[in-house]
Wavefront OBJ file of the C-alpha trace (Angstrom):
o trace
v -27.721 62.655 -19.410
v -31.240 61.207 -18.975
v -33.378 61.589 -22.076
v -36.857 60.365 -22.940
v -38.112 59.864 -26.493
v -41.295 61.817 -27.206
v -42.235 60.727 -30.753
v -38.686 61.270 -31.938
v -37.999 64.378 -29.837
v -35.353 64.120 -27.107
v -36.742 65.293 -23.776
v -34.323 66.062 -20.946
v -35.342 65.230 -17.396
v -33.840 64.552 -13.987
v -34.754 62.167 -11.166
v -33.819 62.818 -7.545
v -34.513 61.063 -4.242
v -36.824 58.143 -3.579
v -40.358 57.491 -2.427
v -43.748 58.454 -3.916
v -43.243 60.243 -7.227
v -43.768 63.958 -7.878
v -43.134 65.279 -11.396
v -42.917 69.055 -11.826
v -43.914 70.719 -15.113
v -42.530 74.233 -15.573
v -44.280 77.304 -16.945
v -43.432 79.573 -19.868
v -40.282 81.051 -18.343
v -38.938 77.957 -16.642
v -37.141 74.681 -17.189
v -35.929 71.816 -14.995
v -33.562 73.985 -12.934
v -36.370 76.335 -11.891
v -37.335 73.719 -9.293
v -34.055 73.907 -7.341
v -35.821 74.897 -4.130
v -38.312 72.038 -4.490
v -35.786 69.307 -5.283
v -33.620 70.124 -2.276
v -36.604 70.203 0.090
v -38.560 67.175 -1.150
v -36.054 64.573 -2.352
v -35.544 63.006 1.084
v -39.189 61.872 1.206
v -40.211 61.711 -2.439
v -38.952 60.789 -5.883
v -38.735 64.194 -7.540
v -38.698 64.401 -11.323
v -38.154 67.589 -13.300
v -38.518 67.919 -17.057
v -37.716 70.314 -19.880
v -40.556 70.534 -22.367
v -39.397 70.648 -25.989
v -37.922 74.044 -26.755
v -36.950 74.585 -23.123
v -33.741 74.012 -21.190
v -31.760 71.018 -22.437
v -34.523 69.320 -24.438
v -34.513 69.313 -28.237
v -35.061 72.889 -29.423
v -34.043 72.453 -33.053
v -37.526 72.520 -34.581
v -38.633 75.562 -36.599
v -41.788 76.013 -34.547
v -43.403 74.600 -31.436
v -46.928 73.378 -30.823
v -48.174 73.366 -27.258
v -50.293 70.334 -28.102
v -47.050 68.293 -28.129
v -46.060 69.176 -24.570
v -48.293 66.668 -22.748
v -46.594 63.909 -24.737
v -43.239 65.128 -23.456
v -44.421 64.585 -19.886
v -45.819 61.168 -20.758
v -42.499 60.197 -22.352
v -40.732 60.743 -19.018
v -43.344 58.715 -17.138
v -42.926 55.900 -19.641
v -39.135 56.039 -19.584
v -39.058 55.797 -15.792
v -42.002 53.368 -15.672
v -43.799 55.496 -13.083
v -47.253 54.168 -12.208
v -48.337 56.479 -9.361
v -47.152 59.995 -10.152
v -48.477 63.273 -8.857
v -47.967 65.810 -11.623
v -47.467 69.385 -10.433
v -47.785 72.112 -13.027
v -46.828 75.764 -12.761
v -49.093 78.259 -14.510
v -49.564 77.227 -18.148
v -47.455 74.133 -17.458
v -50.459 72.902 -15.496
v -52.326 72.556 -18.784
v -49.677 70.127 -20.037
v -49.758 68.300 -16.699
v -53.517 67.800 -16.727
v -53.555 66.604 -20.331
v -50.693 64.205 -19.606
v -52.624 62.798 -16.666
v -55.683 62.239 -18.814
v -53.561 60.598 -21.496
v -51.989 58.158 -19.018
v -54.277 57.750 -16.017
v -52.651 54.383 -15.374
v -49.425 56.262 -14.598
v -50.869 59.329 -12.867
v -52.824 59.287 -9.625
v -53.221 63.044 -9.230
v -52.552 66.400 -10.869
v -51.919 69.647 -9.025
v -52.883 72.708 -11.042
v -50.565 75.415 -9.759
v -51.920 78.925 -10.406
v -53.953 77.636 -13.324
v -57.291 76.162 -14.342
v -55.461 73.557 -16.402
v -57.188 74.511 -19.642
v -60.528 73.110 -18.447
v -63.204 73.766 -21.035
v -66.113 75.441 -19.268
v -67.857 78.676 -20.339
v -68.091 80.232 -16.884
v -64.460 79.489 -16.049
v -63.250 80.873 -19.376
v -65.138 84.094 -18.715
v -63.707 84.441 -15.216
v -60.157 83.704 -16.385
v -60.464 86.219 -19.225
v -61.502 88.906 -16.753
v -58.490 88.090 -14.580
v -56.159 88.303 -17.580
v -57.600 91.684 -18.575
v -56.522 93.050 -15.194
v -53.173 91.275 -15.193
v -51.994 92.662 -18.528
v -52.164 96.170 -17.093
v -49.203 95.288 -14.870
v -45.543 94.880 -15.879
v -44.790 91.187 -16.391
v -42.550 90.905 -13.332
v -45.262 92.440 -11.115
v -47.685 89.751 -12.242
v -45.311 87.031 -11.081
v -43.540 88.325 -7.956
v -44.605 90.792 -5.271
v -43.020 94.226 -5.153
v -41.783 93.518 -1.638
v -39.869 90.449 -2.815
v -38.446 92.339 -5.779
v -37.194 95.061 -3.451
v -35.842 92.808 -0.699
v -34.464 90.011 -2.905
v -33.079 91.737 -5.958
v -30.664 88.823 -6.397
v -33.343 86.146 -6.673
v -35.508 88.448 -8.774
v -32.632 88.842 -11.249
v -32.040 85.074 -11.325
v -35.773 84.500 -11.864
v -35.685 86.771 -14.918
v -32.552 85.088 -16.240
v -34.081 81.604 -16.184
v -36.070 82.203 -19.345
v -32.986 83.139 -21.345
v -32.057 79.439 -21.549
v -35.195 78.657 -23.559
v -35.893 78.806 -27.278
v -39.669 78.408 -27.030
v -41.667 81.368 -25.777
v -45.038 82.070 -24.206
v -46.815 82.130 -27.564
v -45.625 78.576 -28.190
v -47.516 77.350 -25.136
v -50.794 79.147 -25.751
v -52.117 76.456 -28.100
v -52.215 74.140 -25.090
v -55.560 75.692 -24.161
v -57.197 74.616 -27.424
v -59.904 71.939 -27.018
v -59.329 71.524 -23.302
v -60.905 68.704 -21.280
v -64.406 68.990 -19.897
v -65.316 68.523 -16.250
v -66.946 65.218 -17.150
v -63.819 63.958 -18.914
v -61.701 64.762 -15.884
v -64.158 63.070 -13.549
v -64.302 59.945 -15.688
v -60.504 59.590 -15.745
v -60.173 58.669 -12.070
v -57.310 61.172 -11.726
v -57.603 63.369 -8.643
v -57.202 67.110 -9.222
v -56.069 69.766 -6.781
v -56.016 73.527 -7.324
v -53.024 75.239 -5.705
v -53.166 79.036 -5.655
v -51.632 82.039 -3.970
v -53.722 84.629 -2.198
v -51.785 87.426 -3.948
v -51.753 85.864 -7.423
v -52.048 88.786 -9.862
v -52.705 86.492 -12.853
v -55.495 84.223 -11.602
v -57.751 85.329 -8.761
v -58.703 83.273 -5.730
v -62.324 83.798 -6.724
v -61.781 82.136 -10.095
v -59.816 79.202 -8.677
v -62.389 78.668 -5.955
v -65.164 78.555 -8.531
v -63.257 75.950 -10.529
v -62.945 73.833 -7.407
v -66.684 74.144 -6.781
v -67.483 73.020 -10.314
v -65.152 70.000 -10.311
v -66.565 67.326 -7.990
v -64.007 65.667 -5.745
v -61.316 68.271 -6.399
v -59.113 69.737 -3.676
v -58.344 73.395 -3.039
v -55.215 74.895 -1.457
v -55.096 78.684 -1.100
v -51.786 79.835 0.374
v -51.871 83.170 2.257
v -49.637 86.032 1.063
v -48.295 84.021 -1.889
v -47.929 85.346 -5.473
v -48.252 83.686 -8.863
v -44.691 82.344 -8.726
v -45.082 80.958 -5.234
v -42.632 78.144 -5.915
v -39.887 80.771 -6.296
v -40.844 83.517 -3.849
v -42.358 81.451 -1.024
v -40.781 77.986 -1.434
v -41.354 76.871 2.168
v -45.103 77.423 1.876
v -45.193 75.916 -1.596
v -43.163 72.852 -0.681
v -45.291 72.209 2.401
v -48.451 72.351 0.300
v -47.043 70.017 -2.363
v -45.827 67.518 0.239
v -49.186 67.578 1.992
v -51.014 66.937 -1.267
v -48.686 64.071 -2.222
v -49.288 62.426 1.158
v -53.051 62.803 1.111
v -54.316 62.640 -2.487
v -55.417 59.113 -3.298
v -57.045 58.091 -6.559
v -59.887 55.538 -6.513
v -57.725 52.982 -8.353
v -55.210 53.052 -5.483
v -57.845 52.478 -2.827
v -59.361 49.554 -4.733
l 1 2 3 4 5 6 7 8 9 10 11 12 13 14 15 16 17 18 19 20 21 22 23 24 25 26 27 28 29 30 31 32 33 34 35 36 37 38 39 40 41 42 43 44 45 46 47 48 49 50 51 52 53 54 55 56 57 58 59 60 61 62 63 64 65 66 67 68 69 70 71 72 73 74 75 76 77 78 79 80 81 82 83 84 85 86 87 88 89 90 91 92 93 94 95 96 97 98 99 100 101 102 103 104 105 106 107 108 109 110 111 112 113 114 115 116 117 118 119 120 121 122 123 124 125 126 127 128 129 130 131 132 133 134 135 136 137 138 139 140 141 142 143 144 145 146 147 148 149 150 151 152 153 154 155 156 157 158 159 160 161 162 163 164 165 166 167 168 169 170 171 172 173 174 175 176 177 178 179 180 181 182 183 184 185 186 187 188 189 190 191 192 193 194 195 196 197 198 199 200 201 202 203 204 205 206 207 208 209 210 211 212 213 214 215 216 217 218 219 220 221 222 223 224 225 226 227 228 229 230 231 232 233 234 235 236 237 238 239 240 241 242 243 244 245 246 247 248 249 250 251 252 253 254 255 256 257 258 259 260 261
């Protein structure tokens, strides 16, 4: 069983395939197995790594409490263990915050970060205001309706049930990840790191609006923007073909300045 040491905490991860590296970082209800549709589709062209943050899946969950500020180090521990020097980190929702911070911690190991359905915890007053307005609308919906479309829930009751079951394997909960947003990076810090950033969003995301994501892209020089039509917040689960195509395209095209040098 592959384990990485994150300051004394055992972090479970898996490595599949070969080629340019993509490391997926799950959200609050996920773990390494949530990426089953991505691993199967991408491993023939890419090295695909999946990880369980502490408190999730098969990683150490024995601690009395969890601090989201530790999660970026869990990602870094996997990069160090595998000696990856050109990873594209792909986060899902709040997992994108951990991905971005990990990239800034180890820019020598990370060439790009894809912020999936998230602003990555970027510290900027306008973006915080826009995201807060989006959240105020989202909380009026049942949790499942924020994440998957009603059509998918009706037509794929089996996958909707499995989606809901995934979180039952975790000890940590959403509140354990919220601290990730504290003291987020500034636009200048991201720009100075040399790490390329892409925003990946779904047109039907009920948690974070296209308007907000587009504004973040406008404010971050050199960033990329991928808006996928008819896709919800949990695009990776509901619309895997569209999601996988977008991730593959970004991995093929995103190039950090250090690589071109």
